[in-house]
C-alpha positions in Angstrom: 14.3 7.0 49.1 12.8 4.6 51.6 13.9 0.9 51.7 12.3 -1.3 49.1 10.5 -4.1 51.1 7.9 -5.2 48.6 7.6 -5.8 44.9 5.0 -6.1 42.1 5.7 -7.9 38.9 3.6 -6.6 36.0 3.2 -8.5 32.7 1.2 -6.9 29.8 -0.1 -9.5 27.4 -2.0 -9.6 24.1 -2.7 -13.1 22.7 0.1 -14.7 24.7 -1.5 -18.1 25.4 1.4 -20.0 23.8 4.1 -18.4 25.9 2.8 -16.9 29.1 2.4 -20.2 31.0 6.2 -20.6 30.8 6.7 -17.0 32.0 4.4 -17.4 35.0 5.9 -20.8 35.8 9.3 -19.2 36.0 8.0 -16.4 38.3 6.5 -19.0 40.7 9.9 -20.7 41.0 11.9 -17.5 41.8 14.3 -17.6 44.7 14.9 -15.0 47.4 11.9 -12.8 46.6 10.5 -10.5 49.3 7.7 -11.9 51.4 5.4 -9.1 50.1 5.4 -9.9 46.4 2.6 -10.0 43.9 2.3 -10.8 40.2 -0.1 -8.8 38.0 -1.1 -9.8 34.4 -2.8 -7.1 32.4 -4.7 -8.5 29.4 -4.8 -6.0 26.6 -7.7 -7.5 24.6 -6.6 -11.0 23.9 -8.8 -13.1 21.6 -7.0 -16.4 22.2 -7.2 -18.4 25.4 -4.7 -16.2 27.3 -7.1 -15.6 30.2 -7.8 -19.3 30.6 -4.0 -20.0 30.8 -3.5 -17.2 33.3 -6.4 -18.3 35.5 -4.5 -21.5 36.2 -1.9 -19.5 38.2 -2.2 -17.5 41.4 -1.8 -14.0 40.0 -4.0 -11.0 39.7 -5.6 -10.7 36.2 -6.6 -7.2 35.1 -8.1 -5.8 31.9 -7.1 -2.8 29.9 -9.2 -1.8 26.9 -6.9 1.0 25.6 -4.6 -0.8 23.2 -0.8 -0.7 23.6 1.8 -2.0 26.1 2.1 1.4 27.7 -1.6 1.5 28.6 -1.4 -2.1 30.0 1.7 -1.3 32.1 0.0 1.8 33.5 -3.1 -0.2 34.4 -0.8 -2.5 36.4 1.2 0.3 37.8 -1.9 2.0 39.3 -3.1 -1.3 40.8 0.2 -2.4 42.2 1.1 -2.2 45.9 4.8 -3.0 45.8 7.5 -0.5 46.6 9.3 -1.6 43.4 7.7 -2.5 40.1 9.3 -5.2 38.0 8.2 -5.3 34.4 8.6 -8.2 32.0 6.8 -9.5 28.9 4.6 -12.5 28.3 7.2 -14.2 26.0 10.1 -14.2 28.4 11.6 -16.8 30.6 13.1 -15.3 33.8 15.9 -17.3 35.3 15.6 -18.3 39.0 17.4 -15.4 40.5 16.0 -12.7 38.1 13.7 -11.2 40.7 16.2 -11.2 43.6 19.0 -9.7 41.4 16.8 -6.8 40.2 15.5 -6.1 43.7 19.1 -6.1 45.1 19.7 -2.9 43.0 17.3 -1.1 45.3 19.4 -1.8 48.4 21.0 1.4 47.4 18.5 4.1 48.4 19.7 6.2 45.4 18.6 3.7 42.8 15.5 4.7 41.0 15.5 2.4 37.9 17.4 -0.8 37.1 17.7 -3.2 34.3 18.9 -6.8 33.8 20.4 -8.8 30.9 18.3 -10.2 28.1 19.4 -13.3 26.2 17.8 -14.9 23.1 16.7 -18.5 22.9 19.1 -20.5 20.7 18.4 -19.3 17.2 16.8 -21.6 14.6 16.1 -19.3 11.7 18.2 -16.7 9.8 16.2 -13.9 11.4 16.9 -15.2 14.9 20.6 -15.7 14.1 20.8 -12.1 13.0 19.1 -10.7 16.2 21.4 -12.9 18.3 24.4 -11.5 16.6 23.2 -7.9 16.3 22.9 -7.7 20.1 19.8 -5.4 20.2 19.4 -6.1 24.0 23.1 -5.7 24.9 23.7 -3.0 27.5 26.0 -0.9 25.3 23.1 -0.6 22.8 20.7 0.7 25.5 21.7 1.0 29.1 25.2 2.3 28.5 24.7 4.4 25.4 25.4 8.1 25.5 22.1 9.5 24.0 18.9 8.4 25.6 20.2 5.5 27.8 17.3 3.3 28.6 16.2 0.0 30.2 14.3 -2.3 27.8 10.8 -2.7 29.1 10.9 -6.5 29.2 13.5 -6.4 32.0 13.0 -3.2 33.9 12.6 -2.4 37.6 11.6 1.0 39.0 10.4 2.5 42.2 6.6 2.7 42.1 6.5 6.2 43.6 8.9 7.5 40.9 7.0 5.9 38.1 3.8 7.5 39.4 5.6 10.9 39.8 6.4 11.1 36.1 2.9 10.0 35.0 3.7 6.5 34.1 4.2 5.3 30.5 3.4 7.4 27.5 0.4 5.7 26.0 0.9 7.5 22.6 4.0 5.5 22.1 3.7 1.9 20.9 7.4 1.4 20.5 10.3 3.3 22.0 8.1 3.8 25.1 10.8 2.3 27.3 13.3 4.9 25.9 10.8 7.7 26.8 10.0 6.3 30.2 13.7 5.9 31.1 14.5 9.4 29.8 11.8 11.0 32.0 12.8 9.0 35.1 16.5 10.0 34.7 15.7 13.6 33.9 13.4 14.1 36.9 15.4 12.2 39.5 18.9 13.0 38.1 20.2 9.5 38.5 21.7 6.7 36.5 20.6 3.2 35.5 21.6 0.4 37.8 22.6 -2.5 35.6 22.3 -6.0 37.1 24.0 -8.4 34.6 22.8 -11.5 36.7 19.2 -10.5 36.4 18.9 -12.7 33.4 15.9 -13.6 31.3 15.4 -15.3 28.0 13.4 -13.8 25.1 12.1 -15.2 21.9 13.5 -13.2 18.9 11.4 -12.6 15.8 11.6 -15.8 13.7 10.6 -14.8 10.2 11.8 -12.1 7.8 8.4 -10.4 7.8 8.3 -10.3 11.6 11.8 -8.8 11.5 10.8 -6.1 9.0 7.8 -5.1 11.0 9.8 -4.9 14.2 12.5 -2.8 12.5 9.9 -0.4 11.1 8.0 0.1 14.4 11.3 0.5 16.3 12.3 3.2 13.8 9.0 4.9 14.4 9.7 4.9 18.1 13.1 6.4 17.5 11.5 9.2 15.4 9.0 9.9 18.1 11.8 10.6 20.6 13.3 13.1 18.1 10.0 14.8 17.7 9.1 14.8 21.4 12.5 16.0 22.8 14.1 18.5 20.3 16.0 20.0 23.2 17.9 16.7 23.6 18.3 15.6 20.0 18.0 17.4 16.7 18.0 16.2 13.1 20.3 18.1 10.7 22.1 17.7 7.4 25.0 15.9 8.9 22.7 13.2 10.3 21.1 12.9 6.9 24.4 12.3 5.2 25.4 9.8 7.9 22.3 7.8 7.3 22.8 7.9 3.5 26.4 6.6 3.9 25.3 3.9 6.3 22.5 2.7 4.0 24.8 2.7 1.0 27.5 0.8 2.9 25.1 -1.8 4.3 23.3 -2.0 0.9 26.5 -3.0 -0.9 27.9 -5.3 1.9 26.0 -8.5 1.0 27.3 -8.3 -2.6 30.8 -7.7 -1.4 30.7 -10.5 1.0 29.1 -12.8 -1.6 32.0 -12.1 -4.0 34.4 -12.7 -1.1 32.7 -16.0 -0.5 33.3 -17.1 -4.1 37.0 -16.3 -3.6 37.1 -18.1 -0.3 37.6 -14.9 1.7 34.3 -14.8 3.6 31.8 -17.3 4.9 28.2 -18.0 4.2 27.5 -17.0 7.7 29.0 -13.5 7.1 27.0 -13.1 3.9 23.8 -14.0 5.8 24.6 -11.5 8.5 25.3 -8.7 6.0 22.0 -9.4 4.2 20.0 -9.2 7.4 21.9 -6.1 8.6 20.8 -4.5 5.4 17.2 -5.6 5.9 17.1 -4.3 9.5 18.7 -0.9 8.6 16.5 -0.3 5.6 13.2 -1.0 7.4 14.3 0.8 10.6 15.1 4.0 8.8 12.0 3.8 6.6 9.9 3.6 9.8 11.9 6.5 11.3 11.5 8.8 8.3 7.8 7.9 8.0 7.1 8.9 11.6 9.5 11.9 11.6 7.9 13.4 8.5 4.2 12.6 9.2 4.0 12.6 12.9 1.8 9.5 12.9 2.2 5.7 12.7 1.5 4.3 9.3 1.2 0.6 8.3 4.5 -0.8 7.2 4.4 -2.2 3.7 6.8 -4.2 1.5 
């Protein structure tokens, strides 16, 4: 691969007026970025004043009418001029060296895709405390896992030519699209993910129980789409069914067990809360998974 001398930062946004100013402000203050660097915001049909907020900053503002983050990222990808594409979201806060640290991964001509570290804002609600403890963005839960290793889309860098070569992002996937994108990149270019732990950005976790349920459901749907799309890589069988049944049973009983332990002074209220939210997440993730796996289509999550 040729040297990476330029970069394009792409941010898809839908009704992000309350957060995107902080994201763009952090990008403006980045240190050590290439001279040839551009930032592209792709509005995916916002109905708030997102466009007004973005217009206050020197970035390219594009529109994408096809709904979904994949479509918005593809719009930015096809308009970008940088050798490397850096993707982030409109509710993140990149640290000052985020850009430079991700770009440093491409000093190695063999690097095709790279990812950084995602940290949550200090949690204020029970839902946020669970997500901070659960570690959904930790590298062992995505970049380093054995099946479908991937870079979360909010902190992902990729060579533009490689992204175009695989046809960009799958616009039929509303969640799990980063798993799919990474899988196709790694399959076609036979490489590994370059992890840059100092490419740090902060992200706002879901704050309410309903937001957490919806996130778990839609993430489960994305997981099922990967099973349906790549049966040569993963298959569902009886042993997996039994594993899920045991997992749900164990996590279903855990809050009661820890609550009893708390009465006896053997577990803390914090541990009880964590077990309750672990049960919530698992229940709704697997409901979303089974709904998509059986029906092959996204369905509205419901309590």
